C-alpha distance (Angstrom), angle and dihedral (degrees) to the residues before:
residue distance angle dihedral
M1 . . .
D2 3.78 . .
A3 3.74 119.7 .
V4 3.77 116.2 -113.2
T5 3.71 115.4 -133.9
L6 3.79 116.9 -143.2
R7 3.72 113.3 -155.7
V8 3.76 117.2 -173.5
A9 3.76 127.7 174.2
P10 3.81 112.2 -107.3
K11 3.84 94.0 -114.4
W12 3.84 91.4 53.7
Q13 3.77 90.3 44.0
Q14 3.78 89.3 57.9
L15 3.83 94.0 44.9
L16 3.76 94.9 46.5
A17 3.77 93.1 32.8
I18 3.77 92.2 -142.3
H19 3.73 109.7 -159.4
I20 3.74 118.7 -168.4
S21 3.77 111.9 -159.5
P22 3.79 121.5 -145.3
E23 3.83 89.7 -111.1
G24 3.80 90.3 61.8
G25 3.84 98.8 -103.3
F26 3.76 121.8 119.8
S27 3.78 140.9 -165.6
F28 3.74 123.2 -155.8
M29 3.82 112.5 -173.9
S30 3.75 122.0 103.2
L31 3.78 123.1 -150.3
S32 3.81 92.1 -111.6
L33 3.82 91.3 52.0
A34 3.81 91.3 48.3
A35 3.81 90.7 48.9
G36 3.80 91.3 47.8
L37 3.80 93.3 49.9
S38 3.81 90.6 46.3
A39 3.80 90.6 51.5
L40 3.80 89.9 48.4
A41 3.81 91.1 50.1
I42 3.82 90.9 49.6
L43 3.80 90.5 48.1
I44 3.82 91.0 51.4
I45 3.82 92.0 48.0
V46 3.82 92.2 48.5
S47 3.81 90.4 47.7
L48 3.80 92.0 50.4
A49 3.80 91.0 47.0
A50 3.81 90.7 51.1
Y51 3.80 90.4 48.9
A52 3.82 91.6 48.8
W53 3.81 90.1 49.6
R54 3.81 90.4 50.3
L55 3.82 91.0 50.1
W56 3.82 90.5 48.7
R57 3.82 90.2 52.2
E58 3.82 89.9 50.1
V59 3.81 91.1 51.2
E60 3.81 90.2 49.9
R61 3.81 90.8 48.0
R62 3.79 91.0 51.2
K63 3.81 91.6 47.8
A64 3.80 90.0 52.2
F65 3.80 91.2 46.9
R66 3.82 91.2 49.7
A67 3.81 91.5 48.4
A68 3.81 90.0 50.3
E69 3.82 90.9 49.2
I70 3.80 91.5 50.3
A71 3.81 91.1 47.6
R72 3.81 90.5 49.4
A73 3.82 92.4 48.0
N74 3.80 91.3 47.4
Q75 3.80 91.2 49.4
N76 3.81 90.4 50.8
C77 3.81 89.2 51.3
I78 3.81 90.9 48.2
D79 3.80 90.9 50.8
S80 3.81 90.8 50.0
L81 3.81 91.8 45.2
S82 3.78 90.8 50.7
A83 3.80 93.5 52.0
L84 3.81 93.2 42.1
S85 3.80 95.4 47.7
Q86 3.82 89.8 47.8
A87 3.80 89.0 53.5
M88 3.82 89.8 48.9
V89 3.81 92.4 50.4
E90 3.81 90.2 50.0
R91 3.84 91.0 44.0
Q92 3.80 91.8 -122.3
V93 3.79 92.9 131.7
D94 3.78 133.8 46.2
M95 3.81 105.5 -90.4
I96 3.81 93.6 -136.2
E97 3.80 92.2 50.1
G98 3.80 90.3 46.5
A99 3.80 92.2 48.6
L100 3.80 92.4 50.4
R101 3.79 93.0 49.0
C102 3.81 93.1 45.0
K103 3.81 90.6 52.2
V104 3.79 91.7 52.1
L105 3.81 92.1 49.3
L106 3.80 92.9 46.9
D107 3.81 89.7 49.0
I108 3.80 89.5 53.9
I109 3.81 91.5 53.8
D110 3.81 94.9 42.4
N111 3.79 125.5 -30.0
R112 3.81 90.7 -144.2
L113 3.81 90.8 67.0
V114 3.80 93.3 79.7
E115 3.80 88.5 59.8
R116 3.81 89.2 75.1
D117 3.80 111.0 111.1
A118 3.81 94.8 -118.4
W119 3.80 92.3 49.9
R120 3.80 101.3 43.6
V121 3.79 87.4 92.7
L122 3.82 87.8 70.3
G123 3.82 90.3 62.4
E124 3.78 91.6 44.5
V125 3.80 91.6 51.8
Q126 3.79 90.6 47.1
S127 3.79 92.9 52.9
E128 3.82 92.0 46.2
A129 3.80 93.3 47.4
E130 3.79 94.1 43.2
S131 3.79 93.9 101.9
L132 3.81 93.8 51.1
H133 3.78 118.1 102.0
T134 3.79 121.6 -117.2
H135 3.79 138.8 -171.8
Q136 3.80 114.9 -9.3
A137 3.80 93.8 -0.8
R138 3.81 89.3 57.5
R139 3.82 91.3 50.0
E140 3.79 89.8 53.1
L141 3.82 92.5 56.6
S142 3.76 119.2 101.4
P143 3.82 115.1 -107.1
R144 3.81 89.5 -106.8
E145 3.84 93.0 52.6
R146 3.80 90.9 44.8
H147 3.82 90.1 51.8
R148 3.81 90.5 49.5
E149 3.82 90.6 52.1
D150 3.81 90.3 46.5
L151 3.79 89.1 56.1
V152 3.81 90.3 51.4
R153 3.81 90.0 48.7
E154 3.80 91.6 50.4
E155 3.80 91.2 48.5
I156 3.83 91.2 51.9
A157 3.82 90.3 46.2
Q158 3.81 92.9 50.3
R159 3.78 92.9 47.2
H160 3.81 93.3 51.1
D161 3.81 100.0 28.7
G162 3.80 98.5 113.0
R163 3.80 94.4 44.2
L164 3.81 91.9 45.7
H165 3.80 90.2 51.4
L166 3.83 90.6 51.0
A167 3.80 90.6 45.7
A168 3.81 89.6 53.5
I169 3.81 90.6 51.5
E170 3.82 90.3 48.7
I171 3.80 90.2 49.4
Q172 3.79 90.3 53.1
A173 3.81 90.5 52.0
F174 3.81 89.7 47.5
C175 3.80 91.0 51.7
Q176 3.80 91.9 49.6
D177 3.82 91.7 48.3
W178 3.81 90.7 48.3
T179 3.80 92.5 50.2
Q180 3.81 92.0 47.5
A181 3.80 91.6 48.8
I182 3.80 91.5 50.3
S183 3.82 91.4 47.5
A184 3.81 91.5 49.3
S185 3.81 92.9 48.7
S186 3.80 93.1 48.1
R187 3.83 91.2 53.6
K188 3.81 91.5 58.4
């Protein structure tokens, strides 16, 4: 095997401190270069750690913001449920309309809430009233069709009246318990 000759300019030889050993091996890193590269590596690691910490803080901030948004949305639903259930108890609103709106609000908070025994009637009313027209579609019905749907609505309301009334009372109690729990947790 032929020997390879390494020729380095004198200024580079001093900077790199190339040492050729008698066995033919060589090393080419000076102490200042090693210290400089080590400092650079430490600087990069510290910078990456600072960036990771900043990202972690941003994730935590977003989690807190999301939790606050959910709490605010839930409180808005509770306020609406409280007013709506009060209107249902006092018979100031159509029971079918109230039941449908209560179910939607409870689903927003947690869709498992309507599985409670007292509130299952809300799901039953929703499935029975599913075929009835609402909003603009109801306005577009002829007076005869609208009257026919009103009769169906009244029949559903009469059949479920007692259970809907009890569900409204249970919803009011739920809203009061929720508000008290939130107030107690915010005082801590």
